[in-house]
N, C-alpha and C positions, 0 to 999 in steps of 0.2 A: 344322659341329656344330649351329649354331643351326636350320639347316633341317631337321636330323634330329630335332628335339624332337617327341615325340608329344603330341597334345593332352591325353590323359588323365593325363600326367605333371605337368601345370601345376596348382599349387595353387589352390583357390577364392580369388579376390580380393575386394576390398571390395565390389564392384559386383555379386557374386554373391548379396550379402545385402541386400535392398532396405532392411529396417528399420535395419540398421547404417549403410548409406549415407546414409539420411535424418538419423540421428542426428549423423553426422560433418558433414554439410552444415549442419545447424542450428548446430552448434557453430562451424563455419567462419564462418557469417554473423554469429553473435554475436561472435566475436573481430574480424571485419572492422569491426563496428559500434563496437567499443571503440577501435580504432586510428584510424578515420576522423575523429573530432573532433580528436584530437592532431595529425593530419596538416594538418588545416584550420588550427589554431592556429599550426603552424610556418610555413604558407604566409603567413598574415596577418601574422605577425611579420616575415618577410622583406620583405613589401610595405611595412609600416610603417617598417623600417630604410631600405629604398631611398628612401621618401618624405622621411624625415628627412635623408638625405644630400642630396637635391634641393633641400630648403629652405634648406640653408647656402649653396647657389649663388644663391639668389633674393636680390634687392636689398630686396624687402619681402615676407617670408614670412607676414605676419600674416593674410592671407585663407586660408591653408591650415592655419594652427595649430589652429583650432577643429576641423577635420575629423579631424586627427591625434589631438588629444586625445579626441575621441569614440571613435575607434577603438581606442585604448589602454584606455580605460575599459570598452569593450565586451569586449575581450580579457581583461581583468582579471576580469570577471564570468564569462566562460566558463572560464577556468583555475580559479576558485574551485570551480565546478560540478564540473569534472573531477577536481579534488583530492578533493572529497567523495565522488565515485564510485570514486575509488581505495581508499576506506575500505571498500569493500563486497567483502569476499573470502569471504563465507560461501557454503556449498554452494548454498543456494536464493536467494541475494540477486538474481541476474539475473532472476528469474521475476516473471511478473505476480502479482496479489495478490487475495485476498477480504478486503474490509474489513467488519468487524462492529462496529456500535455498539449497545449496549443501555443503557436507562434503569435506574438503580439507586434509592437512597433519594432521596426528595425529591418523590414524586408528580407532579403537573402540571408543576412546575418541572424535574424531571429529564427528562420527555418533551420540553419545550421545549429543554432543554439538548442532547438528542439531535439535534434539528434544526439547532441552531447548530453543532455539532460537524460534522455532515454537510456544511453549507454551506462550513465552514472546509476541509474535506478535499477537497471538490469544486473549490474555487477553487485550493487547492495543486496539484491533479492538472493542472488547466488550464494553470497557469503553467509546469509542467514537460513539458507536451505528452503527457501520458498520456490515454487514452481511459477514460471511466467509464461504467458501466451498473448501474443500480439493479435488482437481482434480487428484492429482497423488502423490504417495509416493513409494519410493523404500527402502526396509528395509536394515539394516546393517547385516553383517554376524553374529555378536554376539549380538548386541543390537542396539537401535537407528534407525536412518534413514540416508541412504546415500544422498537421495535427496527428496524435497517435493515441490510441487506447489500448491498454494492456491489462489483462487479467492476472493478479497476483494472488496465488492460492497458497494458504498455509495459516497456521494459528497466529492470531494478532497481526495479521499482515495490515489490516486497516488501522488497528491501534497505533502502529508505528507510523504509518505513511500519513495519517491525517497531520502529522506534524509538518508535512512538507506542502500542505495546501496554501496556495497563495501565488504571488508574482515573484519570479527570480530574475535578477538583473544580471546582464554580462557586460563587462567593459574589457576590450581588447583592441589590438591593431588588426584590422580586418585583413585576412587573407585574400578577399575578394576585391579589395581597393588597391589599384595600381599605384596610388599616391601614398599607401601605407599610413593612413590616417586611423586615429582612435575612434572606435564606433561604440555606441551603448545599444544594447538590444534587450528585449523582454520576451518572456515566456510565462504563461500562467499553468500552474499545476493544479488539478481537482482530484479529489479522492472520493469514491463512493464505497459503502459497505455493501458486500454481497451477503444480504440477510435474509432470514425467513420471512420477515416483515415485507421485503420486497417480492419474494415469491408469492406472498398472500395479495399483493396488489392486483386487483382485478380489472383487466383491460378489455374494454368492449371493442370487438373487431371492427365494428361500424365506425369507430372513432379513430381508426388507423388508415393511413395512406401508404401503402406498400409498393415500392418501385425497385425494379431490378435494373442492373446496368453491368457493362464489362468492367472487370477489375482492372485498375490501372497498374502498370508495371514498368520495368526498365526497357521493354521493347524486344523484339525478336521473338524467341521462343517463349518468353515470360508473359507475352500478352495473352489474356484469355479470349479464346474464341466465342465462349458462350457467356450469357449474362448470369453470372453466379454472385455477383455483388448484391447486397441487399440494403436499402434505405427505408427506414420506417419514420413516418411523421405522426405524432399524437396530435390530432387536430385541435382539442380542446385546450392544451397548453403550448402548442407550437414546438414541443420538443422533438428534435430529430436526432436519430442515431443510424449509424450504418456500419456494416461489417463486410469486409471483402477479402480477408486473408485465407479463407477456407475455399477449397476447390468444389464444394457442394453448396449450392444454393440453399438447401434445407439447413444445413449447420450454420451458415451465415445468418439465416433467419432467426434460428434459435439463440444464437449468441447476441444478436441485435435486440431481441425481445427481452433477454436477460438484463442487458444494459439499460433498456428503456424502463424496466420494472424498478431497477436500482435508482435511476434519476427521478422517477415519480415519488418513489418512497422517500428520497431525499428532500424533493419539492414539498411533500407533505410535511415532513419533519421541520424544514424551514419555515413553513406557513405557521405551524403551531408554536414555534419559537418566537416568531415575529409577533404573533398575538400576545403571548406571555410577556415579551419585552414591551409592547405598547401598553399593557396593563400596569407594567412597573414604571412606565415613563422613560425606559431606557432604550434608545434607539441608536445602533451603531452602523455607521456607514463604511463600507469597505470599497475602496476606489481602486481603479487600475494602477495608479501611480504609487500605491502604497506596497512597495516591494518588501517582501519579508527577508530576503537575503541578496547580498551582491557578491559576485565573483569577479575579481579584478586581475587580469593577467598582465597588463601593462599600464603604467610604467613600473609597477610592483606587483608582487603576487600576494592576494589576501582574499580570504573568503569570510565574510561577516554576516551573521545572523542579526538583523535589526531588532528582533523582538527580545532576544535574550542578552545580546551583546557578545555572544561567544564567537571567536575569531580564530583563524589560522593562517600561516603563510604557505602551508603545504598544499597548494591547489591541485597539484597532481594527484596526491592521495584521495582528495575530496572527489575529484572527478572520476576516480577508480572505485567509488563506491563506499569510502570511508566517511560516513555522514552520521554515525552513531552519537557523537558528541553534540551534534545540532539537535538531534531527535530527543536525546535524554534531557538536555537543558530545557527544551521546550515542554516536555512532559512534566518535569519538576515544577516549571513556572506555571503550567496550567493547573496542576493539582493544587498549588498554594493559592492560586486566584479563585478556585472554586470550593476550597475547604472552609 
């Protein structure tokens, strides 16, 4: 009977659709990447248990105790990281991310604040094994940056970084003030997922205004002689993106289009959420003055997240990228509010 099957009677399978097969393989790879760390922890726990059993048979186990304690401490850190990853169940959480930081009220101070936040996130990404790439940056008139866009690549980069979306407030004695007065500055952080949905956003070339210009720089040999920087305006929505960090105009254009697609996908998602909120009668206003976190350097040192209440006096460590406690607390709170 099996030998008598006709070829045309067999239904098209998974591999007859290359795009579908690619999506399935990508999802399989993602799930395998999720399982692998837990399998490694299980193996290391078994090894630690065997080592502990062997130590009971040793007359003098002290030379090996330090190694065992170091392994257990390492396992504890890994389990804490995996437990935090377990909080990431959003649709786009596994994606890479576009991180955007923009200066707000505060003039020169806020531009310097953008630079400080950029360093903080780059150090955080480095600690977690993410790769980063600065796609665009606009320098401040005196110092620092007015804005910067960074692509953060790695599993769950968006899931973690979405906890950082909002207004960040800095309080310190300004190094740019001759009178040594205390200044308050603001910078906004936005995070967009780099998703397949963004790639599926169809952009009509007739709805784009593409401009080229010379990349800004520090001067001297760093000034671009050719117009390699690209600015793209999506006319229907007024969305503007630009990229100038690559020496190739084509690469800058590709990066700018990728960011534009992510922004349009995010805009579509927010419109859908707004419609659902209107149907439910729940409209939330998010205003510029509602900072999510304050960083106080003087007259005392304190970093406090106003959403979760988590705070620390070790501001140097925070500015060096140690922000996992804030991210974890937000993710726990977010899951509790949505469950």
